[in-house]
Structure formats: structure tokens, C-alpha cells
C-alpha positions as CSV (number, residue, x, y, z in Angstrom):
1,M,0.0,0.0,0.0
2,V,1.3,3.4,-1.0
3,L,-0.3,5.8,1.4
4,D,-0.5,9.6,1.0
5,D,-1.2,10.4,4.6
6,T,-1.1,14.2,3.9
7,I,-4.5,13.9,2.4
8,L,-6.1,13.0,5.7
9,D,-5.7,16.6,7.0
10,D,-6.8,18.2,3.8
11,P,-10.6,18.3,3.6
12,A,-10.6,19.7,0.1
13,R,-8.5,16.8,-1.2
14,L,-10.5,14.3,0.7
15,T,-13.7,15.6,-0.7
16,E,-12.3,15.5,-4.2
17,A,-11.0,11.9,-3.8
18,D,-14.3,10.8,-2.3
19,G,-16.3,11.3,-5.5
20,S,-18.7,8.5,-4.7
21,G,-19.6,9.9,-1.3
22,L,-18.4,7.0,0.9
23,L,-17.5,9.2,3.9
24,R,-20.9,10.7,3.9
25,A,-22.6,7.3,3.5
26,T,-20.5,5.9,6.4
27,A,-21.5,8.8,8.6
28,M,-25.2,8.0,8.0
29,A,-25.0,5.1,10.4
30,G,-27.3,6.8,12.9
31,A,-29.8,7.6,10.1
32,Q,-29.8,3.9,9.2
33,V,-30.7,2.9,12.7
34,R,-33.5,5.5,13.0
35,S,-35.0,4.5,9.7
36,T,-35.0,0.9,10.8
37,I,-36.7,1.9,14.0
38,E,-39.3,3.8,12.0
39,A,-39.8,0.8,9.6
40,A,-40.3,-1.6,12.6
41,A,-42.9,0.8,14.2
42,E,-44.9,1.0,10.9
43,L,-44.7,-2.7,10.6
44,E,-45.9,-3.1,14.2
45,L,-43.0,-5.3,14.9
46,S,-43.7,-5.3,18.7
47,D,-47.2,-6.6,18.2
48,R,-46.4,-9.1,15.6
49,L,-43.6,-10.6,17.6
50,D,-45.7,-10.8,20.7
51,I,-45.5,-14.6,20.6
52,G,-44.0,-15.4,24.0
53,R,-40.6,-16.9,24.4
54,P,-39.5,-18.8,21.3
55,R,-38.0,-22.2,21.3
56,S,-34.9,-20.8,19.6
57,L,-33.6,-17.8,17.8
58,V,-32.0,-18.8,14.4
59,L,-29.5,-16.3,12.9
60,I,-28.9,-16.8,9.2
61,V,-25.5,-15.8,8.0
62,R,-25.1,-14.6,4.4
63,P,-22.2,-12.9,2.6
64,G,-21.3,-9.3,3.6
65,V,-22.0,-7.5,6.8
66,S,-24.3,-10.3,7.9
67,H,-21.3,-12.3,9.1
68,S,-20.1,-9.6,11.6
69,V,-23.6,-8.6,12.7
70,T,-24.4,-12.2,13.5
71,K,-21.2,-12.6,15.5
72,L,-22.0,-9.4,17.4
73,L,-25.6,-10.4,18.2
74,T,-24.5,-13.8,19.3
75,A,-21.9,-12.2,21.7
76,L,-24.4,-9.8,23.1
77,L,-27.0,-12.5,23.6
78,A,-24.6,-15.2,24.9
79,P,-24.3,-14.3,28.6
80,S,-28.0,-14.5,29.6
81,C,-30.1,-15.5,26.6
82,P,-32.9,-17.8,27.9
83,V,-33.2,-19.7,24.6
84,P,-30.7,-21.3,22.3
85,V,-29.2,-19.1,19.6
86,V,-28.4,-21.1,16.5
87,V,-26.2,-19.7,13.7
88,S,-26.5,-21.2,10.3
89,D,-26.0,-20.4,6.6
90,V,-29.5,-21.7,5.8
91,V,-32.6,-22.4,7.9
92,P,-32.2,-25.7,9.7
93,S,-34.5,-28.5,8.7
94,W,-36.0,-28.8,12.2
95,V,-37.3,-25.2,12.3
96,G,-41.0,-25.0,13.1
97,A,-43.7,-22.8,14.5
98,L,-42.0,-22.2,17.8
99,D,-38.9,-20.7,16.4
100,V,-37.9,-17.2,15.2
101,V,-35.6,-16.8,12.2
102,L,-33.6,-13.6,11.7
103,A,-31.8,-12.9,8.4
104,H,-30.0,-9.9,6.8
105,T,-28.9,-9.7,3.2
106,D,-28.2,-7.0,0.7
107,D,-28.6,-9.4,-2.3
108,P,-32.2,-9.5,-3.3
109,Y,-31.5,-12.4,-5.7
110,D,-29.9,-14.7,-3.1
111,R,-31.9,-17.7,-4.3
112,E,-30.5,-20.1,-1.7
113,L,-31.6,-17.8,1.1
114,A,-35.0,-17.3,-0.6
115,A,-35.6,-21.0,-0.7
116,S,-34.5,-21.4,2.9
117,L,-36.8,-18.6,4.2
118,E,-39.7,-19.8,2.1
119,R,-39.4,-23.2,3.8
120,A,-39.2,-21.6,7.2
121,A,-42.3,-19.5,6.6
122,R,-44.1,-22.5,5.2
123,Y,-43.3,-24.5,8.4
124,G,-44.8,-21.7,10.5
125,A,-41.6,-20.1,11.9
126,T,-41.7,-16.4,12.6
127,V,-39.3,-14.8,10.0
128,V,-37.8,-11.3,10.4
129,L,-35.9,-10.3,7.3
130,S,-33.7,-7.2,6.7
131,A,-33.4,-7.0,3.0
132,P,-34.3,-5.0,-0.2
133,P,-38.0,-5.0,-0.9
134,D,-37.8,-6.5,-4.4
135,G,-36.5,-9.8,-5.7
136,P,-36.8,-13.5,-4.8
137,V,-35.6,-13.0,-1.2
138,A,-38.4,-10.5,-0.2
139,S,-41.0,-12.5,-2.2
140,S,-40.1,-15.7,-0.3
141,I,-41.8,-14.4,2.9
142,A,-44.5,-12.1,1.3
143,G,-47.5,-12.2,3.5
144,R,-45.9,-14.6,5.9
145,G,-42.9,-12.8,7.4
146,L,-41.7,-9.4,8.6
147,L,-39.6,-7.4,6.1
148,L,-37.5,-4.5,7.3
149,A,-36.5,-2.8,4.0
150,P,-33.8,-0.2,3.8
151,R,-34.9,3.4,3.7
152,V,-31.4,5.0,3.8
153,L,-29.5,3.7,0.8
154,V,-25.8,3.0,1.3
155,P,-23.4,0.5,-0.3
156,P,-23.9,-3.1,1.0
157,E,-20.6,-3.0,2.8
158,L,-21.8,-0.1,4.9
159,A,-25.2,-1.7,5.9
160,F,-23.9,-2.9,9.3
161,P,-25.9,-0.4,11.4
162,R,-29.2,-1.2,9.7
163,A,-28.6,-5.0,10.1
164,L,-27.6,-4.6,13.7
165,A,-30.6,-2.4,14.5
166,A,-33.0,-5.0,13.0
167,G,-31.3,-7.7,15.1
168,L,-31.4,-5.7,18.3
169,L,-35.1,-4.7,17.8
170,T,-36.0,-8.3,17.3
171,A,-34.1,-9.5,20.3
172,N,-35.5,-6.7,22.5
173,T,-39.1,-7.4,21.4
174,L,-38.7,-11.2,22.1
175,G,-37.4,-10.4,25.6
176,L,-34.0,-11.9,24.9
177,L,-31.9,-8.8,25.2
178,V,-32.2,-5.2,26.6
179,A,-30.5,-2.8,24.2
180,D,-31.0,1.0,23.8
181,V,-31.6,1.1,20.1
182,E,-32.7,4.7,20.0
183,G,-29.7,5.7,22.1
184,L,-27.5,3.7,19.6
185,A,-28.6,6.1,16.8
186,D,-27.5,9.1,18.9
187,R,-24.2,7.4,19.8
188,L,-23.4,6.8,16.1
189,D,-24.3,10.4,15.2
190,S,-21.9,11.6,17.9
191,E,-19.1,9.2,16.7
192,A,-19.6,10.4,13.1
193,E,-19.3,14.0,14.1
194,R,-16.1,13.3,16.1
195,C,-14.7,11.6,13.0
196,H,-15.8,14.3,10.5
197,L,-13.4,14.9,7.6
198,G,-13.0,18.5,8.7
199,H,-11.4,17.5,12.0
200,E,-7.6,17.1,12.0
201,S,-6.1,13.7,12.7
202,F,-4.9,14.6,16.3
203,V,-8.5,15.2,17.4
204,N,-10.3,12.8,14.9
205,P,-10.4,9.2,16.3
206,A,-10.9,7.6,12.9
207,K,-8.1,9.4,11.3
208,A,-5.8,8.7,14.2
209,L,-6.7,5.0,14.0
210,A,-6.1,5.0,10.3
211,L,-2.6,6.4,10.8
212,R,-1.9,3.7,13.5
213,I,-3.0,1.0,11.1
214,A,-1.2,2.4,8.0
215,D,1.9,0.5,6.9
216,H,1.2,-2.3,9.4
217,T,-0.6,-5.6,9.5
218,P,-3.3,-5.0,12.1
219,L,-3.8,-7.7,14.7
220,L,-7.3,-7.2,16.1
221,W,-7.4,-9.1,19.3
222,G,-10.6,-9.0,21.4
223,L,-10.4,-9.1,25.2
224,D,-14.0,-10.2,25.3
225,H,-16.4,-11.9,22.9
226,V,-18.1,-8.6,21.9
227,G,-14.7,-7.1,21.2
228,V,-13.9,-10.1,19.0
229,A,-17.1,-9.6,17.0
230,V,-16.2,-5.9,16.5
231,G,-12.8,-7.0,15.4
232,H,-14.4,-9.3,12.7
233,H,-16.3,-6.3,11.3
234,A,-13.2,-4.1,11.5
235,G,-11.3,-6.8,9.5
236,Y,-14.1,-6.9,7.0
237,A,-14.2,-3.1,6.6
238,L,-10.4,-2.8,6.2
239,G,-10.5,-5.4,3.4
240,A,-13.5,-3.9,1.8
241,H,-12.2,-0.3,1.6
242,A,-8.4,-0.3,2.1
243,A,-7.4,-3.8,0.8
244,I,-5.8,-4.5,4.2
245,V,-5.7,-8.0,5.5
246,A,-6.1,-8.2,9.3
247,D,-5.8,-10.9,11.8
248,V,-8.8,-11.3,14.2
249,A,-8.8,-13.5,17.3
250,E,-9.9,-13.7,20.9
251,Y,-6.8,-12.8,23.0
252,R,-6.5,-16.1,24.6
253,Q,-6.6,-17.8,21.2
254,A,-3.9,-15.3,20.1
255,L,-1.7,-16.6,23.0
256,A,-2.1,-20.1,21.6
257,R,0.0,-19.0,18.5
258,P,3.3,-18.4,20.2
259,A,5.3,-17.3,17.1
260,L,2.8,-14.6,16.1
261,H,2.4,-13.5,19.7
262,R,6.2,-13.3,20.1
263,V,6.6,-11.2,17.0
264,A,3.7,-8.9,18.0
265,G,5.3,-8.4,21.4
266,Q,8.6,-7.4,19.8
267,S,7.1,-5.0,17.3
268,G,7.0,-1.3,18.1
269,D,6.8,2.1,16.5
270,E,10.5,2.3,15.6
271,R,11.4,2.0,12.0
272,N,14.7,0.8,10.7
273,I,16.3,4.0,9.3
274,F,18.9,1.9,7.4
275,A,16.3,-0.1,5.6
276,D,16.4,0.0,1.8
277,P,13.1,1.6,0.6
278,D,13.4,-0.3,-2.6
279,D,12.9,-3.6,-0.6
280,S,9.8,-2.4,1.2
281,E,7.4,-3.9,-1.3
282,T,8.8,-7.4,-0.8
283,E,8.6,-7.2,3.0
284,A,5.5,-8.0,4.9
285,P,4.2,-4.9,6.9
286,P,5.1,-5.2,10.5
287,P,2.3,-6.2,12.9
288,R,0.6,-3.8,15.2
289,V,-1.7,-5.1,18.0
290,F,-5.0,-3.5,18.7
291,L,-6.7,-4.9,21.8
292,L,-10.5,-4.4,21.6
293,A,-12.2,-4.2,25.0
294,V,-16.0,-3.5,24.9
295,R,-17.4,-5.1,28.0
296,T,-16.7,-3.7,31.5
297,G,-16.5,-5.2,34.9
298,P,-14.0,-7.3,37.0
299,A,-13.5,-10.0,34.4
300,A,-12.9,-7.5,31.6
301,D,-10.6,-5.5,33.8
302,G,-8.6,-8.6,34.6
303,A,-8.3,-9.6,31.0
304,R,-7.1,-6.1,30.1
305,Y,-4.5,-6.1,32.9
306,R,-3.1,-9.4,31.8
307,A,-3.0,-8.4,28.1
308,N,-1.3,-5.1,29.0
309,E,1.4,-7.0,30.9
310,M,2.1,-9.3,27.9
311,L,1.8,-6.6,25.2
312,P,2.6,-3.2,26.8
313,S,3.0,-1.5,23.4
314,A,-0.4,-2.6,22.1
315,D,-3.1,0.0,21.3
316,V,-6.1,-0.5,23.6
317,L,-9.5,0.5,22.2
318,A,-12.0,0.6,25.0
319,P,-15.0,2.7,24.0
320,A,-16.6,2.6,27.4
321,E,-13.8,4.9,28.6
322,E,-14.9,7.5,26.1
323,I,-18.7,7.2,25.9
324,E,-21.7,6.4,28.1
325,A,-23.5,3.5,26.4
326,D,-24.5,-0.1,26.8
327,D,-22.4,-2.9,25.3
328,A,-24.3,-2.7,22.0
329,G,-23.7,1.1,21.8
330,C,-20.1,0.8,22.6
331,A,-19.6,-2.0,20.1
332,A,-21.4,-0.1,17.3
333,A,-19.5,3.1,17.9
334,L,-16.1,1.2,17.7
335,A,-17.3,-0.6,14.6
336,L,-18.2,2.7,13.0
337,R,-14.8,4.2,13.9
338,F,-13.1,1.3,12.1
339,E,-15.3,1.7,9.1
340,L,-14.4,5.4,8.9
341,A,-10.7,4.6,9.4
342,A,-10.9,2.0,6.6
343,V,-12.5,4.6,4.2
344,Y,-9.9,7.2,5.1
345,L,-7.2,4.7,4.4
346,G,-8.8,3.7,1.2
347,L,-9.0,7.3,0.0
348,A,-5.4,8.0,1.0
349,A,-4.1,4.9,-0.7
350,G,-6.3,5.1,-3.8
351,T,-8.0,1.7,-3.2
352,I,-11.3,3.5,-3.3
353,G,-12.4,6.9,-4.6
354,G,-13.5,8.6,-7.7
355,T,-17.0,8.2,-9.0
356,G,-18.6,4.9,-8.2
357,R,-21.9,3.1,-7.9
358,Y,-23.0,5.0,-4.8
359,T,-24.9,8.2,-5.4
360,P,-25.1,10.4,-2.2
361,V,-28.6,11.1,-1.0
362,P,-29.4,14.8,-1.4
363,A,-29.3,16.8,1.9
């Protein structure tokens, strides 16, 4: 990656490079959440999901942001969910009238998903679908399921907030989770404002994060399961926008790879001033560890203390130290920061930019 980091503190050049409006689209995360809340209210989601405690909640994983949203929902539900949470690429054959199926896709022509959801609806399962309103996927549950269609249009790789809001609203309504979804929208608006392109990198968390990631291989190691889930979305965003490959793992799993852990502990900010710049393209970027800590409490504090002892030079990203929000809000804010950092990196490196398929929504 050849990075022109001077562009990050030049709003005019950033705006020129971002001809397809990706920064603005990313900053519309809060609007995505609010529009999903409005769609759920108009659909009378609360009344239509008033079915008592389901036998299970089935989360369907499809390509795109669905992967990281499913991981985050599973992590948020895991500690106290009173029913089994099943994660699957397609609806399991045993699904019936006592089960709730939740799916997100941005591909309206995903015929495998369409066939799967049609079977679930035919067997009487309650289906909640976050997807475009046209195409075989939406048609598969017509009249038999609940469709939360997008109202704020963004590229598919930026639909994480909408998919997450649909999942949180469903889990809240079923009594499986308590998450402040309306507060989540405000939290994302605040994060987007802090990371606005007009703010210089020393006060802009996303730009500062982008500069820390630049010219390194990011090791995104979660200190809790929610942090790991955010790491997975961060890795997806970095690949989608900046063509950066990241390693994502739970910290204890990272410890189980001693060679990588040893190299990570030895890496620092110092650069070899005697290195031949002509050889840089053949060398792998040095690793940099980012420890993602979302949950709070004694167990989280203990994990962070042990990690800091092992990797004192690691960057610790703990959103609860900066904002007042529940776990879902902290996770979403950190995910948005990584998305914006990835877009800034992509614009600075030229992996994205120019005029593309996304047309900004008029103000």
C-alpha cells in the first residue's frame, strides 16, 4: 500500500478523492438505525412478535456484513439469553412454528436464502428479514414474514448499522436482550461527528486510528467476545475499503499461537532507518496489535490487565472509557470508527475513490 497520509488533514483533497460519497454514506450510520426503528414501528413489529418466548432464535449468515452482525448479536446474547441461539448459513430442517428466524442480506437475488426462508415460513416459523423490498428473497416471505426494507440507501458493505438495528429490535421485542436502540442512533451520530473529515487527525479518532494502522498488519485481538465480534467487522471493513488484511482473534486464542504472539510483542513504532526503501514492497508490513475491550466489569478489567502485561505497546481500544452507552452502543461506535478509518485509508491509498456506484442522498 502506498499511502499519501497528507490527504487526511486536507478536507478539500479528501472531498475530491471521495467522489462517490463514501465518507458521507458511512456517517449515515445513525440515520440507518433511526430509519430501521421507523420501519419496525410502521410494521408493528412489537405486536407481531408478541408470541411469547420462542423455542430458539435462528440467525442466518449470508455474505457481507451479515457475518459480523451475527457474531456481534451472538456475543451480546450469549451471557444471559434464555433460549438457544443457532447460527447457520441456511434455515435448519428442524425449524418450526415455535422458532424465530432472523436474516439480513443486501442481495435481493440470493436464491439459496430465498428458498430457505420460504421453507421456514411454510413450516410456520416467525421470520424477520432485513433486505431490499424487491426480488426473490423478499418475495419468499411475502404475507408470511416481517420485512424491514432499507430506507437510507448505502453501499452493501456499509449496511452494518441497519442490520444490527434489525437484530437488536427483534431480540428486544422477544425479551431476549435489553439494548437501547434509539440511544444507539444518537451514539453513532456523535461518533460520526467526532470523525468528520474537517477535524484534523490529532482530534479525529478515525483518522488517528487510520494512521496507526497504516503500513502495518493489524492484529485485532478482542479481550471479550463482543470485542472479537467488532474485530471481525473491522477486518471486513479494512478489506472492503483499504485492501488491508487483518488478523482477528480472541486474545487467549492469540496466545495459543506463540510465534505470532512473540513477533507482536517485539514490534514497536520504531522504523529501521537503514532499511532500503526499494525492498519495502517485498517485505510484509510489521504487525501492530489492537486490543479491543468492549465489556466492562471485574472479568474485563482482569483480561485487560493481563494483556497489557504481555503486550505493553499494544493499542487498547475501550469505547466505554470515552462514551456512556451499553455494550451494543459501545460496540457499534467502535465498529463505525473502524469503518471510517478504513474509508480514510482507502482514500489515502487510492484503493477506493472517484465516481462509483453509490450516489449520495441529497441533503
